[in-house]
N, C-alpha and C positions, 0 to 999 in steps of 0.2 A: 136546550140540552139535556142528553138522558141522564137519568140517574144514574144509569148501571154504566161498568167498567167496562170502556170498548173494546179493549187487548182481546177480551177473548169472543167477543158477539154475542150471539143466541147460546147458549148450552143446552146440551137435552142431556137428563141425569137418566142413563138407562136402567131401571130398575123392574123388580116381578120376574117378569120373565116364565117360561114354562117347565124350569126344572124342578127337581126335588125340592129345592132350596128357595123356593120362592118366596116364601116368609120370612126368611131371613133376609133377602135380595131386596125385597119392600123396606124394609128396617135400617138399611144399610142405605138405600135409596134415599129416604128422608132426613137420616142425620146430613148425608151428603149435600142436597140440595141446600137444608137451611143455613147451613156452614157457608155455601157459597154466595146464597144470596144475602148474609149479614154481610159480605165483604163488597158488596155494589155488585156480582155477577148474576147479568140476565139469565138466569140458571130456570128450568123446568124440569117439571118430573115427564117420562115416555115411558110406558110400559109396552115393549113388543110384543107382548101376549096379544095387547088388546088392538094395538095399531100397527099397519103396516109400516116397515123400516124405511118406506119410500117418500113417505110423510115428512121425512126427517130433511129431506132434499127440499121438498114442497114447502114446508113450514120455513125455511131458512135458516137453520141451525148450522152453525160453523165448526161446532166440538161436540162431543162426546164423553160425556164422562161415562165409563161404564162400571153400573153398581150390582150387575147381573153377576149370579154363581153359579156352579156347574154347569152341564150341559145345557146348549142352545145360547150362551153369553160370556164363558170361559173358555172355552174349548174352540175356539178359533173361526167358527161359523159368521156369529155378527163382526168378528172384527175383516172378515172377508167380502160379508155386504157393504160393512164401511168404507173398506178398500176401494169398490166400484163406486158407491157414492163419492168417492174423493172425501168424505167426512175426516180430519182426525180425530185418535180416539186414544182414551188413557190406557195404561197398562199395556202386553206385551202384544206382538202382531199375531199375524196367522198360525206360523210355524208355531212357533214358543208356545203359545197359546194350544194348540191341538197337540201338543206333545205334552205338554205338561197336564193336561186333563187326565192322561191316559198313563195311570200308576205303571205298568208293566213296560210301554216303552219308554219311561223316564229311567226308569231302573236299568235299563237296559245300557241306557246312553250313560247314565253314571257308572257305571261298570265297566264300560267302555274307555273310559275317562280315569279309571281308576279311583272313584269315589266309591266310598264305604255306605251299602245300604243292604237291610237282613235279605237272607236266602229266600226264596219265593220260587212258586209254582204259578202257572195258569190253568184254570182247567175251565170242564164245560161239563161236567156232572158231580154227582151226590159222588160218584164210584171214584172219580179221579180226585176229589175233596178227600175221601178216606185215605186214596193213598198218599198225598201230598202231607198228609196228617202222620201217617208213618215215616213219612222220609223227613219233614220238617220238626217232628217229635211237641211237647206237650210244653207251653200252653202255644197256641196257632192262630193269628186272626185270620179272618174270611171276611172278605169287605168286595163290594162291585168296586170293576177297575174304573170305572170312570163318573163317580161320584164323592162328595165331597160331607163334610160335617159330621163324619161318622154314620154316615145315612147305610143303613143295610148293612153295618159290621156287627159280629160276633167274635169274642173271644172264645175260642174253642178249648176243652179241660182235657174231653175224653173222648174218645171214637164215636161214642152212640150219638154223638154232638153233629157231626157232620155232616148229616144230612139235612137237616134242619136248616142250619148253618149256612147250606150252600142254597137253600130254598129260598132264604131270608137275601142274600146277596144277588139270587138270578132274578128278584122280583125286581131290581133298579136296573141290573147291566146283563146281556147274556155271556161277557166277558168276566170273568169273578177272579181275583186273585188269592190267592193263600198265602200268608206270610208269619214266617218265624216273629217268633214275639220275642221282643229284650225288655229285660225287668233289667230298671234303672231310673234315672232322670229322665222325665220328659219336660223339652223346652223348645220353645219357636224364636227363628229368626227373621226380623223384615229385613229387606232391603230395598231400598231407594236408588233411581236413578238408571244409568244405561254403560254397559262397556267398562273400562277402566274407569270412569267415574263414578261407577257403583256405589254405595256402600252401606255397610251394615248395621241396623241399631239395638240397642244393649238388648242380649239375651234376656227372655222372661222365661223365668223355669213354672210350670204348672203344676199344683199338688192338686188331684181332684179328689173328693170323697170316696174311701174305696180304690183310688187308682182308677176310678172309670170316670173316665173325661168323653161324658157319650155327650148326647145332640141335646140333652135336656139341661146338661150340667155346664155347656158349655153357652149357651144363648138364656136362660130360662130360670135359673137358679144364683143365688149371693152364697153357696158355700164352697165355690172351687177356688184356691188360694193363685196369686198370680204373681211371683213374686219377682221383681224387679225393684234395685240391683236384684241377681239373678244368686246368689251366693256359692258360687260354686268356686269349686277349688282355683286358685293362682294359676293363671296362664289358660284355662280350658273354658273360659270365655271367649278370648284372645281367637283361641282353636278354633271354636264352634263358628263364628263370624267370618272367620277363614274361609271355610269349607261351606258355609251358607253362599259368602258370595260367589264360590269356585262354581257350586252348584246351579247359579242362578246364571252364570256368564256360558256354561259350557252350555245349556239350553236356548241360548239369546235372548232372555227375558229381558225386561226395559221397562221404564216407568216406576214398578212397583210389584214386590210380591213379597211372601213370606214362606220362609224354607221351617217342617217341623222335622226332628231331630230327637231320638233316644240316646240316652247314654247308657253305655252297660256298667249296671251297678258294679260289677264283678272286675273289668279290665279298664273302666273307664272311658273305652271307644266310644267314639259318637258314630250313630249309624241314621244316614238320610232316610225318610219315611216318604215324605213327597215336598213339592213345592204347589203351592196357590198362586197364580198369578190375577187372580181378582178378590185379592181377601176382604172379609169384612171390616163393616164400618159402626158396627153396632156400640151399644151402649158396653155390652159385654168382649167387644173385637181387642184385640192383639195387636193391631197395626196401631192403634189411635196409643196406645199404651204405650208402647215400645216408643213414639215419637214424645210424645208427653217427657218420657223417662231423657230424652235427646234435647228437650229444651222447645221440641217441635210441638203448637196447639194442635187442635184437632182443627180448627179453621184453615189456619195456616198447611196444616197436610194435604186438606181438599185440593187449597188452592196451586200447592207444590205439584201434587198429582196431575190437576187439571194445565198448570202450563207444560208438563211435560207430555201430551196430546201431540199422535204425531200419525205419522204413516209408514208403509213397508216400504210403497212405492210410490215416487217422485212420475207423477207425469210429464211428459214433453213433446210438445207440440200440439195441435189442436186437439 
């Protein structure tokens, strides 16, 4: 008799990949792999940057845990390939993944659904960035439209910074987003499940050195504070959880995700920034932290996510 849990079959943990977040993805994948193996799952590391996805079928894998971040992993491309291969996978499906990676498209949908998100402009030149600054005011955030982990992000305080900020973002994506900066509390909300059964985990409030929650402070330093319980005024946490749930549902997300929110210090109004459909699972990651506050251990969280693996399309006939 096999030592492995036969309920899941052979599981591929997809990590690494070809995006700018490859390094973080490898860290996520290693954590997930160890957690699943520790619970008797027949889990194997699989890096799509080094192996063809068709090997998943030839290798007899029956499920995939997607631990990829950014493009070519979180954007619907891998999800579409797995749909064609007929191998259930974790996280959101093709459409929700492709929308959520695109910050501008996400904002358009949220705005159409009456959900609050900071004002923005989509730009394709330094001149357009300067015009956006004139319209949105200072400070302004300039970032690639389809990247995560604050890669390529600049906080612009003066007009003469626009050209350099655009150049930094454009190195990562031809589509660049200029966004109104919301001064106040930065929080994040993890969501697990699908549809009406989806639930929001406890809100985490992020306090970064100098208010600078950049790539380094996210993953490689221990000076950023993550407050859970979040310490927000009474009623605010529940309202933000409800907002994150609605943001998750209107995009059609499933499995799990994490919504990032800014709370205006003056008005206390929350604004949705973006939603991550393949959130990090490293030692510094926020979803495991929120899950722990809800009484869910890291291994149990990994197993719960794996159990939610599914396909968008159910095949019928031969």
